[in-house]
N, C-alpha and C positions, 0 to 999 in steps of 0.2 A: 503493498499498498504506498501510496506518494503521497507530497503534501495536496495536488491537487487535488485525489480523492478525498482528501478533509474535506476542504471546499464545496467540493461538490456536496458532501453528505450532509455539510454543515443547512447547504441551499437549500437540500428535501428536507432534512429535522423542521426549521423554519418555516417552508410554506407549510408543513403538514400542521404544525402548531396554528398558526396563523386562519387556517380554513377551517381546522377542530374548535377553536374561540380566539375569534376576532382582535376580543379585549385585550388576550394574554398580551402582549410585547406593548401597545400602550399603556397598561395600567401597570406592566413591569420596569419602564424608563419613565414613569411621575415620582418614585419613588423607592427606598429602601427603609425599612421597618424590620428587620428579624429580633428575633428574641433570643437568637442563640448564636453565641460562636463556637464554632468548632477549632478545635487543636490538634490537629492530626497529624499523622504519620504521610511520608510525600509519596510512599507505597502504591501504584495505580492500581490494586485492588482497592482499595481502600477511598471509594466516593463520598463523599459529606451526606450530599443532598438523595443519592440513591441507597444509601443506607438507613436513614428513617423516613426514607418516603415523603420528601416535602419538595415543593419545587424553588426555582430559582429564585432571587429573592427571600427565603426563608430564612436561610442558613448563611451565616457571616463566616469565612472559614481561612484559617492559615493552615499550612504544612508546612514541615521541616522533615530531614531526616530523624527516626524515631521519637516525633511526638514529645521534643521536648521545649520545655521555659526558662531560658539561662537568663539570668538576669545581667546580661552586657548584649543583650542581643535589640539593637536596637528597631529591628525589624519587627520582630514579636512584640515587644510594650507600643511601638508605633499605634500595633494594629490592636495590641489590647485598650490601648486609652482611646484610640476612634469609638471601636465595638462601646466601651464602656459609657463613655460620657458624649458623647456624638448619638449614638444608634440607640443605646440607652439599653442594649441587652440585660435580660435578666438571666442567664444561663451560658454558663461558659461549660463546654464538656471537652475534654482533656480525653482523646480516645487513642489508645493503642490499636494496635493484632497482634495476635499472638503468632509465631515464628518468624517474628520482626529480623531483617537482614543486620538493622543499625545492635540490635540488641546482642544478638549472635556475635557480630565484632569488637562489641565491648568481652563477652564473655572470655573470649580466643586472643592470643595474645601476639597473633599476629600483626605486623606492620603494614595501614594501608593507605598510608597518606596522611593527610590533611585532616580525614574524615576523622582521626584516631581523637585530635583532640577534641572534637565535636562531642565526642562520647566517653568525655572522661567521667561526666557526668552520672553515667551507670556505671561505668566502674566504681565509683565511690558508692552506692546503691548496692552493689552485688560485695564488696567488701563489709560495708555496715549490717547485711544482712548474712556474711558469710558461715555462721554456724546455724542457723534455719536452711539453710541452701545446702548446704553437708548433707544434712538429712534424705535428700533428694537424690535418688540413684539414678532412677532414667532422665536420660540428657535430657529432651524434647521436653517431660515432664520441667525441670527444671528452665530453661528456653523460656519458657510460659508464666512459670512465675515470676522469670525477670521481669518478662514482657509485664504483668500487674504491679510488679515494684516498682516500675519504671512510669511507672502513668502517676502511682499513689505518689511518690513523689513529686511527680510536675505540679501536682494538684496544690501539694502543701508550697511548691519553690512559689507558681502567682501567686498563692493566697496571701504569699509573704513581700509583695510588691508595695509599693506605696500607691499604684494608680488601686489596686483594687480596695483597697483600708481604707482610702479618700471615699470610695464611693459608699461604703458604709456605714463611717463616719456620717456621711451625709443622707444616712438612712434610704440608700435604696435600695431597691431587693434585688439582691445577686447571689448568684447559690452559684459554686462550681466544684462542679464533678468529674469521676473518672470512670472509663467504661474500657473494656476491651471486647475487642471483635474478632471475631471467631472468622478464617476464609474458611472453615471449612462445612461451615454449616449457613455464615452472614446473617449471624445473631451476636447481636452486643450483650455483652455481660456486664452489669453494676457493678462495681467492687467497690460499692456502697461510704464512701469515702467523701461526702460532700462535706463543704466547707460553708456558711455563709456567715460571720461572723467573726471578725478578732478575738473571740473568747475562748475560739477552738483552737487557736494560735499558744505554741509555747510562749514565754513572758517575752524574752529576745529578741522575740522578731514583730514584736507590737509597736506599732510608732505611735509614741505618747505625744499630745496636741494639745496644747494647752487652749 
C-alpha cells in the first residue's frame, strides 16, 4: 500500500460519512469539547477512539512510546494543560497495553539507542517492585504485570504535576484513571487506581499554596 492509496481511502471514507450523516463534518468542525484525555502508547494496534467506541471529537489524544508521563516532557505537559485548562476534560485515562514492546525493552538489558533513556522510568518501576516480580516465574506474565505497574506509576506521575493539582485546588472535577488494553481480546482492564484529589497523594508530592 502506498501514500496515494491512503489518500484514496481517506476520500472514500469522508464521502461515505458525509452521505450517511451530512451534518457530521460541519458539527465536528464547529467545536471540540471532549470529556476525556487519553494518554496511550504509540503502538498502532491501540487506536483510542475505536477502543472505546467513540466518534472523532470525543477523545483528546496524546500518545508516546509506552504511555509515559515524564515530568520534563513539554509536549505531554502542554497537551495536559490544554486539555485540563482549555478543554476542561473531566477524565484523563492513561492506557497501556499488554505485551508492550517498550516494557520488554526496559526489562531486558540490551542497548537500543536513544529510546533507552526514555524507558528509564520503567526500569525504576521494575527495580522498585523487584521482590514481587521475582515471584512471577512465567516471563510473559511478568511482562504483563510490568505493563500494569507502569500504568499505575504514570497515573501518579501525572497526579504529581502542578497542572493537575491546580485544577483540584480550583475545584475542577478531574479524575485520573489507569487502564491496560488486551491486544488478544480488545478489552480494557481498569486497574482501579483512580486519583481525584491531592489528598490521595503522599505529602511530599502535594503543592502547598497559601
